[in-house]
N, C-alpha and C positions, 0 to 999 in steps of 0.2 A: 716943767717936768720930771717925771721920776727916772730913778737912777736902776735902771734895767742892765744885771751883768748880763743878760740871756735874753734873747728875742729868736724867735723861731715861728716862722710865717709861710703856711700854704704847704704843710707837708703833707706828700701823697705819699705811700708805699704800696706796692701792690707784689703779695707774690702768686704763685701760681693756682690761679681762680681765686685768690681773694684778696679785695681790698680791705688791709688792715688797717690803713691811716688815710681819712679822707680831707686833704685842705686843713690839716690841724694847727692850731695856734697857740702860742705858751710863749708868755712874758713872766720872766723871774727877775725880779727885784734886788741890787746885793746887800747882800747881810740876812736875807732873811732864810727862812727856813717854808719852803714851799711844798706842798702837798698835793700829790696827781692820785684821786681814785678811780674809780671803774667797774665794773664785773670784769672776770675773767673774760681774756679773748678784746677787752674793749679799745688794746692800742697802746695802754701804758709802756709797759716793758719796750716793744717794738719804738717808739716814741725814742725812749731812753737808747736804744739800740741805733740808731739814727744820730743820735746828739756827740756817741762818745765814738763814733766809728764801727762800733760792730760793724753794721750793713753803709758802706761806705758812700761819698757822693758819687754819683750817678748812677746808684740803685734805688734813688728815691726822686723826688722831684720837689722845690719848697726851696726858702732862705733861711739860713744861721747865720746870726750874729754875735759874739760872745764878745763880750768887753769891747764892745764900739765898732767891731772889725768884721767883717765878712768873713766867714768859713767852711772848707769844705775838705773832709777829716777823709783820710785812705783807711787809715786804721787806728785802733786804739793808742798806737805809740803818737800819733800827730797830734789828738785828740789829749792826751797829758802832760804831750809838753807846753801847751798853752794853760793847762791847770785843771784841767775838766777829767774828775777820776771817779770811776764808777765801781760801785761792789755789789757784784748780783746775790742773787737769791742763794742759790748755791757757791759756798764760796771758792776760792779758786788758791786755797794754800797746799803747798805739797807737806802732805800730813808726816814725812822721816825727817823734813827737815828742822831746822832750829828756828825759833822766833826771830830770831834777828837775820838769817838768812832767808827767810821769806819775805820780809821790811824791805829786804835790799836787791832780792830777785829779777836778775835784769836793768837791775841800777848799781851793780854791785862797788863799793870802797873801795878800789885798787891803784895800785902804786905800780907802773913799770908790768902790768902785766900779772900781778899777782897782788888779792884782795889782802886787806889791811883787816886781820880780823880784831885785832885791839880797837882802831876806829870803826868797824863797823859793830859791833859790842858795844861800845862806847855812847854811839849815836842810838842805837835802836835802844837802850835803855831810857835815853832822852825822852824819846819819844812814847815809847809805855808807860812813864811818868808822864806823859802829854795827856794819855787816854786813862788813866789813873789803875794800870794793872800792874802788879804787885808779881813778876815773874822774873824770872833770871832769864836774859837774851837768848842761852846755848839752852834754854828746854826744847825739848822736838815741840812740834805743835799737835803730833797725836796725844800727848800727854795733857792738854789741856780741853776744856769745853768749850761746847759750842758758843756758848756769850764771849769765851774769852777770847775765842778765835776770832770772833767778828771785830773786838778791840782790837787786835792782830791787823786787820782790814785797813781798820781806820788810821793805825799807827802809818801802816806801807804808803795810805793816801798823803799821809802830812809830809810823807819824805820825800815825796814826789809837789810838794808845795803846790798842794790841792789850792785852787782859790771857789770850784763850784763841784761839790762832794753830793753823789746820786747815788743813792741808797734803795736796792730792790728787796722790799717784804724785810728790812734789819730783824723786826723779831721775830717774825714767825714763828721759827724753832727756840725761845728764848723765853724760860720762865720770868714770873713778874718780877722777880727781884735784877734780873739780868738785863729785863727790858727798860725797868725805871733806869738803870743805870747809863744804858745807853743814851736815852732820851735825856736825862743832865749834860750827859757829853755835847749831843749834839745844839743843847742852850749854850755852852761853855763855847763850843766853836763858831755859836751866832755872834756869842762877845767878842771875841778875836778877829769879828771879820770877812770868815768865812761860810759862803753861802751852800746850803745843802737842800735838794732834791729828793722828799723822800716818798717811794709807791707805799701802799699798805693797807691792808684790808680791816686792821683795829680802828673804827673809825674813834673810838675813843681816846684813843694816843694823838690818832691824826687834832679832835678837837683841844686836846692838852697841847699839842707842842706848834703846828702850824700857825704860820704868819698868814698864807694865802692857800686857799683849795684851789686847785685846778679839775674839774669834774669831765671825764672822756667820757662817750657811751658809743659804740659802736664804730669807732674809731674818729671820731669827730667830738671837736672839743663843745660840750656843751655849756659852761661858763665858770670863772672864776670867783672863788670868794674870796672878803677881805676879813678874816676871824675876827680882827680888831675891831670891825662897824658893827659887831652884834649880830642878833636873828642867826646866827650858824649854828644850827641843831644837827644830830646826826640824821633826824627824818628829813632833813632839808637836801641833807647831801645823798641818803639813800634815795628820795626821789627822783633825783638830779641823773645817780647811776642808772636805777632802773628803770624812768622814764615814768613811773606813776609810784604813787602815795601805797607805802603799807604800811596800812592802819594798824594791824598786827603781824608780828614779823614772825606769829607759827603758827602755823594751819588748825584750825580747829581740829581738837581730837575728844572724840568718846571712848571712853574707856570698856571696856567689854572683856575684866579678867576672868580667865577659866582656872582650868585645874593648874597644878603645883607641875611644871615638866623638867627642872634641876634643882637638884637642892646639895649646894655646895657645903662641908662638914669639916671644923674642925682643920682646915687648910692651911699646910706651912709649907713656905719655900726659900730656899738656903740661897745665898749668892755667889754660885761656883769660883768667884776670880776675887771675894772680900772674904776668904779662909770659914767661908760657911755661915757668915755671917745672916741671919733671919729678913728675908725681907717682906715675909708675910707670914704671919705669926696667928694659928689660929683663927681664923677668918670663916665666917655662917653667912652664907647667902643663900635665897628662894628665889628663883624664877619660873614667872606662870605664866601659862597661854594667853597671847592678847594683850600683855602687860610689857611697856617700856621700863625698866628701872636702870637708874642714873645711880654711877659711882664716881662720886667725887673726891678729891683730893689733892694736897698741894705736890710739887714738885717732888718726888723722890720717896713717896706714900706708899708705893710697892702697885698702884694701879695698873700697869702696863705687865709685870710682873704676875701680877693673879692672873690676869683674863693670859697669859702666854703659857704657863703654867697649868691652866686647865687644859687649854686646846692642846691636850695631845705632851704635854709637858715639853713645851717647844722650849722652853727656859726652864733655867731653874734646875739644884742639886738638893737630894736631901727633900721630896717631895713626899707629905705626906699627908693624911686626911680621905675623907669619902665623899665619889661622887654617886650622888643618885639620880637614875634618869626614869624618870617614869614609873617611880616605885619602885626600881630595883636598881642595887648599886653595879657601877660599869668601871673597868677598868681602863686608859686611854695608855698606851705605850708611847704611841707616836701621832702624828699629825693624821694620819690616814686612818686612824682608831675614830680620831676624833671625827672627823668628816662622815665616816661610816653610821655612827651612832648622831649627827643628825647633830651635828656640832661645828659654826664656824667662825671664823676671826679675822674683822676687817683692820689691818695693820694701822701704827699712826704714822708711819714711814710708807707711803704705798709707791714712792718711786723707788725703795730700797729693797723690800719683802711684799709689795700687793701686786707690782707690776713689770713686766716686761717690755721697756719703753719702746725697744727695737722692732717689738713684733709689733703685727696688726690687731685692731679689733677684736676679730673672729679668735685670733687663738688664746688672746688674753681672758674672754669671758671664757670658754671652754678649760682652760688648764686645770681649774682645780674639780671638772667633773667628767673627764674624759671619759672616763669606764660607763658611761652613761650614752656614749657618744657611737660606742669602738665595739666592735665585733669581731672575734676571732683574732684579737693584737689590732685588727686595722680601725681608722678613725673614718666613718662616714662623712667626706666633708662637704656635700648635700647639705645633709641633717645640721653639722657644724655650722655654717654660713647660713641656714636658715632660723636658729636659735640664736645667734648675734645679732644676726638682723630683728627680732623679735624685739629682744632687747631693747638694739638702739632703738626702736621706736617709741616701746613701753618706757622707757627711762628718760628721755626725749635728749638723748648724745648726742651734741650737735659737729656732725662728722656727715661728710658727702657718702660716706661706705664704708662699711665693718672690713674692707681691706685695708683705710685709715693708718698709718704708724702710731700706735698709741702716747707715744712721746710728742708728737705734734698739738696735743689735745691742751687743752686750757686746765686748770687744776679741778676746777670743777665736773667738769666732764669727761675727767680722767677716775674720779671720786665717784661718779656712775658705775663705769667700768667694772671697777674692784668689787662694788655693793651688785654687779650684773653678776660677776663671776660667782660670787661666794652664793647668792640666791638663786640661782641655776643648781646648785648643789643637794636645793632644797630642803634646808636645816630648821630642826625645831627649834634650835635656841642659837642668834646672831649676835654675837658679841662685836661693837663696835666702837673702836679705840680714837678716840678725834677725828671722827666722821666727819668735821665740818672746817678739820684746823686747813690755811690759807687759801679760802675760799670766800668769793664775796657772798653780798646777803640777798643775791637773785638765787647765787647757785643752792645758797644755805638753804631756803625757804621748798626749793627743792628736791633738796634729802631731805628736810624734815616733813614731806609729804611723803616721800617715799618709806620714813618708818612708819610714820602713822597707817599707811595701808599693807604691812609687814604685821605691823599686829591686828590689825581685820582680820588677818589674814587666819591669825591664830600663832603667829609664833610669838617666843618670847626673847626679846629683843634688850639686850644690854647697853647702855650707852654710856662709855669714858668722856668725860671731857673738861677741862681745865677754867671752860666761861660755866660759873655760876648761871647768867641768864639763859642759858641753851639748856642746861639742865632741869631748869626750874618752870623754863616754858613747855617745855618737851615729856617729861618724863613723869609717871603717876605713881612712882615712890624712889626715892634716892636713899642710897647707903652714903656713908662719909667714912674715909680710910685714912689713919693716922699714925705712919711709923709700922706699917703692916698689919692696923690692927682694926677691925669693924670698928666705930665709935662713935656711932647710931643711925638711924633709920627711921626717915620722916616721909610721910605719907606729902601727894600734894598737895592739900588742901591747907596744912600744915608749915609747907617750907618756905624759909625766907635765906639770903643770901646769909643773915646775920646769923641763924641758926645753924645752916650749913659749916661757915666759918667758926664758928665755937666748937663745931663735932672732927674740925679739920686740924684743929689745932691743938686738939686732947693727946697726951700721951699714953691715958689708961682709958681700956672700955668702958663704956660707959651703956646698956641697955637701956631701950625705949622703954 
């Protein structure tokens, strides 16, 4: 008999009008790394919230057995007392407090009602050593990067004598180096006997680190795979997730490149927070109608800074260079100027910059194009509703109504709302910054199809992505950026990951 630290049986969870989980079963062996895969909205996070007490006992049906004992948690505190700790995708750290204060928040090292700071900082330093983070415990969390903040969350979990660590999309916002360090840490915790459950859309990481993989689709358990038993491939996982084989992860795309629509010449941007350091240095790009152009670069290369500075100078200082649109030089002073000149930008952070999560789909879709719906300062709400409904159907946004709150949608559907918002402005140039970050393979395919359709309509599309296979599968032409400089330009037929990586790691400009 296998030594299961966790068994969940017949878990069913219903929200108003939606059955999120239906008779889900999950078994996790002691001391393993167990991955849970599924499309956005499949029920992965809901299942983990049931396990951790976020959804308390009584709000679902089914049985949870942890460490051999039946459990019924009323809150997160109940599950943490037994050693179950969850780290959500949205990190629960107080930015203004120190690392040590965050680690022991709610679990303070106190004596006679007073916090013992020497003891607190010493214990925090020991936990930071365990997770491989070389930071002073008194450093404010706001002063460290997202990758280090993830490690602080794990140190916080270790302070609670964790037995089962749950991580929801832990590497979604991390660069390759931070992701690799986090995965190594999980392996080390496994060696110490700590069990981990990881939810991730990065299938290459899953197949690399997981011992077992459970696939959930439409709120039901499909199967559990033993990675060490062989025959576990990304294609096999995808087939289970979407219910069909994806012979091609990218929809067919026939390129029809037209006239030049935007030329970016000698574009230079300085960082206002770092003494005017050049982040973009003399960049030159050309975008044509009907063409999908990629922009590749390592973290910190200046990709987002380039995009945002072009989009109405929404980032940077000391910006210089020329923008030529349809053969005429344009001067964009702000975002409104960019929109008026047919340029749109979809941010890499849809939750912070792309959407108002507490508003409904209707208001989000119309937000950037309100002048098209307004007359004498008044918005035609009937037309606003009609426009949003049209995009809900054409973009296949899975929601019962355009009055649905956007924050309740899955990541893929939120991304479709962002795209709808900017497509409604009828741009000639659409800049997409990490358009598929944090969404599953099925939703990715739908986003790729939308991008192809935009190009077929004659729009110029610039795609920024950290995933080289995505750029290779989607784009007609790819620029590489390194240290703020364009170091290479490759046509689709000649593009390979190796060639792009060579350009991405060059410090000096190489003209093709």
